[in-house]
Structures are given as C-alpha cells and as structure tokens.
C-alpha positions, -999 to +999 in steps of 0.1 A: +613-153-400+597-174-428+617-180-459+603-186-493+611-217-513+634-197-536+654-185-506+657-220-493+669-233-527+694-205-529+707-214-494+711-251-502+728-243-535+753-219-518+759-245-491+766-272-516+790-249-535+808-240-503+812-277-493+820-290-528+854-303-517+844-316-483+837-352-473+801-365-475+797-365-437+804-327-436+780-321-464+753-342-447+758-323-414+756-289-431+725-299-451+708-311-419+716-277-403+698-259-431+670-285-437+663-306-407+653-342-414+616-350-409+605-362-375+593-397-367+557-386-366+559-372-401+575-403-415+550-425-397+521-405-412+536-408-447+539-446-443+504-450-429+491-429-458+510-450-483+497-482-469+461-470-467+464-458-503+477-493-514+448-509-495+423-487-512+437-494-546+437-531-538+401-530-528+392-510-560+411-535-581+393-565-564+360-549-572+372-543-608+383-578-613+351-592-599+331-569-621+351-579-652+349-616-645+313-618-633+298-596-660+286-626-680+306-616-711+324-647-725+350-624-742+363-612-708+397-627-701+401-632-663+439-634-666+441-600-681+419-586-654+442-600-628+471-580-642+459-550-623+454-568-590+486-588-588+512-560-586+492-542-559+490-572-537+526-582-541+537-546-534+516-545-503+529-578-491+565-567-499+562-539-474+558-564-446+585-588-457+618-586-438+647-569-456+671-593-473+700-573-459+689-580-424+704-611-409+682-636-391 
C-alpha cells in the first residue's frame, strides 16, 4: 500500500499528538516506526553530492576570479572578486576538519 504525502503528514501529526506527554525517547522510537531513518547508502549519496556540488562551485568561482582579475581592466578589484571564492574553499575544507567535540 502506498500512502500519499498528506496521509503521512496526518499519521505523523496524530502520532505526535498521541505521544505529547511522553519522554523524547518514546517519541523518537514512535517516529522511527512511522518514518524509518535513511539508510547509510542514502546518506553517503547525499554527502557525495554535496561535496561534488561544492567542488563544482569552487571551480566555477576560480574561473570567475581569474576572469575578473585577468581581464585587463584596471578598475577590477581582486579583493572583491575573492569574496566569492573564499567562503566556498573554507566551507569545503571545514568538511574535512575533525570535530572540535571529538577528543584526540
């Protein structure tokens, strides 16, 4: 039996209403029974897609920075052009940095 999105929303809302005064662990277990958590392959695919997207955006921004800086226009400010590139690179590197919450 396939259920529609509206039926699933109704099921989750009724479940949350029924477990309103229960502890969080009970609510979590009940929600996982209704909506199973994504599998490792799904999560892995999402992370790979996210990283590939960041790499593509980084490459596009590198080309844009080079285009802006090397266009021969004296009015082009290289520092302003780097504003697009810097957050992408730091975000990409931040994904590979160890979590501060993890002890060494």
